[in-house]
C-alpha positions, 0 to 999 in steps of 0.5 A: 500500500502506498500513502501519498501527501502533497504540499503546494504553492502557486510556484511549486508542488512537493509530493511524498510517498511511503510504501508499507509504512516505510520511511517516506520519500520525496517522489516529486519536487517541481512545477505545480501539479494539477490538483486532481492528479493521481499521486500514487501513479506519480510515486509508482512512475518514479521507480527505477529498473534493476540490472546487473551489478546491483542489489535486486531492488533499489534501496529507497532514497528517503527523507532519511536514507537508512544504512540498514536498508542497503542504501549505497550513499550517505545516510541521513542519520548516524548514531552511536550509543553512549558507549560508542557502539554504532546504531543502525535504526530501522524506522517505520512510519507511525503517525502523520499529521497533514494540513493544507500547508504543513505535514508532520511525519513521525517514524519510530524504531521501537527496539532502539527506543528512537523516534524521528520527526520530520516537519514540513511547511510551505508558505503560499505567499513566499513559495518557500518550504521549511523543513526540519528534523528532530529525534528523541531517544529513550537512552542517551545517544551520540549524534554524529550526523542528523540531516534535515529531510533529504531531497532528491536533486534533479537529473536535468542539471549539469552543475550546482552553485554553492558559495565560498568567500573570505574576509573582505571577499564574501559571497563568491559563487562556485559552479561545480559539475555533477559527477559520481560521488560527493560534493561536501561543504562543511563549516567547522569554524563555529559560525556560518563563515565567510568561507561557507555560506549555507546555501546551494542552488541546483540549476537546470540545463540552460538556466540563467538568472531570468529563465529556466528551472532551479532548486535552491536551499538555505540552511538556517543555523549559525554554528556551522553546517554540513552540505552533501550533494551526492550522485549515487552509482545508479545515477540518483542524486541527493542533497543533505543539510545539517549541523556540522558533523559531531558538534553535539559533544555529549550524548543526548536524548534529543537533537534537532536540525535547524530549518532548511529553507528550500524553493523551486523556480521556473523563472531562473535563479531570480525566481529562487532569489525573490522567494528567499528575499521575501521569506527572509524579510517577511517571515524570518526577521522579526522587526521591532516596528515593521512600518518604520522606514529603514534609516540612513545609517552612519557608523564611525569605525573607519572615521576614528577607529579606537581614537574616541574624542567626544568633541570630534564625534559630535562634529562627525555626527553633525556632518553626517546628519547634514548629509542625510544620516538618521542613525549614528552608531558608536563602534569599538573602543568606548568601553573598558580601557580599549585603545586597540584590539588587545584588551578589554573585551568582556569589560562592558562598562563605559571608559571614563578616560574617553567619556568622563561624563559618560555617553550621555553628552554624545547621545544627547547631541545625536538625538538633538540632530534627530538621529537615533543612537546605536552602539557596538558590542562583541559579547561572545568574546574576551581578551586575556587582558581584561578585568573579566578574564582575570576574574573568570579565566574558566569562562573562556572556551577551549584549551589554555594554550589555544591560538588566539584570533585578533588577540581574543578568545571565545566566552563559553556561552553554553555556561549559564553564568556567562550568559547571565553576566552578559545579559546583565552588562549589556542590559545595563548599558541599554537600560541606562542610555537611550539606545535603539541599535546594537552592532553585534560583532563576532571577530574570531573563530571558535577553538572547536565547533560546538552546537551548545555554543550556538544555542547559548548565543540564541538564548542570550539574543532571545533574552535581550530582545524580550527585555528590549523589544524596540532595539534593532540588532545587526549581525556582524562577524568580521563582516559577513562571517555569520549570515544565515536564517538562524541568526536573522530570526534574532537580528534585523540587519547583516553587515555583508562585508568589511570591504567598503570598496564599491567595486567589490561591493557591487559584485558581492551585493549582486551575488548575495541577492540570490539569498538576501533582501535589500532591507537587511543588507547593510551597504556603506559609503566608504572613505575616498581611499578604501582602507581594505583595498587601497583603491580610490573610487569616485563618490558617485560610484560609492554612493550609488552602490550603497544606495542599492541596499540598506544605505549608510556611511562609514567614512570621516565626513570631514574628508569630503569636498564640497562637490562630494558632499553635494553628490552624497546628499543628492544620492541619499535624498533619492534613496530616502524618497524611494525606500518605501518601495525599494526596501520591499522590492524584488531584486532580479540579477540581470543576464548582462551580455557584456561581462564588464557590466554587473546589473540588477533590477529592483522591481516594486511589489506591485510591478508598477515601477523599477530601478536598474543599477548597471555598474561597469567593473571593467572595459568591454571587449567590444567598442560599444556597450551591448544592450542590457536586457531587463527581466521580470516586467509585464510584456504587455505593458509599456514603461517610461524609462529614464537615467537618474544620474544623467549628470554623470555623463562623461566624454566617452559618450558622444552619440545621440542616444534617446536615453541621454536626452530624456525618458523613453517609452518602450514595451516590456516585451522589447525591454526584456528581449532587445534591451536598453542601449546604455551610454558609454562610460569609463570603468568603475562607474554606474548607471541608475535608471528608473522605470514606471509602468504606464 
């Protein structure tokens, strides 16, 4: 007997089947199926032939492939008993809870006293499925590996796209051909990591940003993950996600995965991207005030570093406000006796040497400028040169002789006393001052990965948010080292990278849009002379690249010339006048025919308007720019399109292009098939175009 279940949205259908109460398996995941179709027939049609050199039947690729069933690939569960003996569960379906948009499947092994629960839910508005697994055992077990519900990967795919990177070089897309065996990515640094963003996209053959089929995955756990993309000897493919292996360091009676967000698209990579963008923004992030406009952000780090002077900071705040800033963030260096990065982490009280009258004079000045005030913490870390470490050396995680990172160690947040201390110290700063924003940093790797540490971080964040519900929190980990749906369920903004190099940011933001919405992605106008790359970029490029996401400044505004200040003020005013829709827009990466152009379209929720950012990263191989084709428009509608930054036209553009002289009115079908002829320009420049549906 075959039992079947389905979950549907407008964009996709997921079908599961179970034969004779065995572990269920996914028999279909793709474009929406007709409502009345025979699911048992679909399950039966998924059967494979049997031939020589294999078992007499195909072991099922279930949502938890079982080693004891003869499965030839990576199992979905690896357990040992408390004495270290390998356990091989034989799980049988025991209970099903099925609703319109949710499914809970419970399996059990009575002999081992083991219970396995798979939870699945689909969001009909965002078109994202959320999958998770938990196990319960009567006796303590060692969990070496637990996968979220396992999904098959498509056969009509030649490659997979995952994400690598490094500090100041995050979100580098890697394309790997499918082949026999395992593609394994594992983040074992104790955080999501610059190196291992927990995402995967499996495009179909011929899929581009704007067309074709794609399946996408995003694992929501901040403590390091493991991804397995495996092609079996018989040709079947599976994708598994879970916590980094062997990070439950003690035997447990319960274990659970993080949420695995997945989606399918018939509209290219952008279909997956916009589903994730909407789901992160509208379902994962818990906004203190969803109706509050995203404020223009000013961070003082690259203006002063550790050299805090109240008079200078007041002057900087005054100039930032004049440029359009609405939030002022005091970065590292305000606490303990912190003059460099070698001391005082853990000593979360105001440095009386730098602030003899406390923080109130600076905060009052910022509020008088109609800006809100934010402050930097790095709660999970401690310096050996700190009063806190001298009082509690046992609070540090890892061996005494460990290699330090940035002259610091990690606090053991699995220890309730440590969490209580941090809750009290951070809470006192928030209670005693009018602060509405925290930049929460994480500047070193863990000495070893430990799931209990991540749960401790989550607990501390949850307690602070409950006590201070109006405070927004930014997740920063040396830039983009901890970005995932797990941390975003407790924070409201990510610092994509410590690089403020506008050309590098243009590429990073473009690729990160496959997973992240604009509203949570911080992007700042950096110094004229970039502190991380050494390059010098014009204020126009720096300002417009920052305006692609949640806009901010992170330079010393006293360095700006009068012309630079005018340009930045103008771009900031444009961002403010459009943020009501751009911060909720869908970001579509454009398939540029010219590899020198990195471009995207941000399309309003109602489709009534859009903005295109087309950055020129280099010199084209041909003389003139190739047309830029748009995507995501209504082919039957007409649009008025004009260049926003026409004043940036330079000497390279000598022809009589319609866009240069004023708006053009063109059908959506033309804009998506033939595209727009952009004016010629130098490298490291950007065109910004606005479109309105007529």
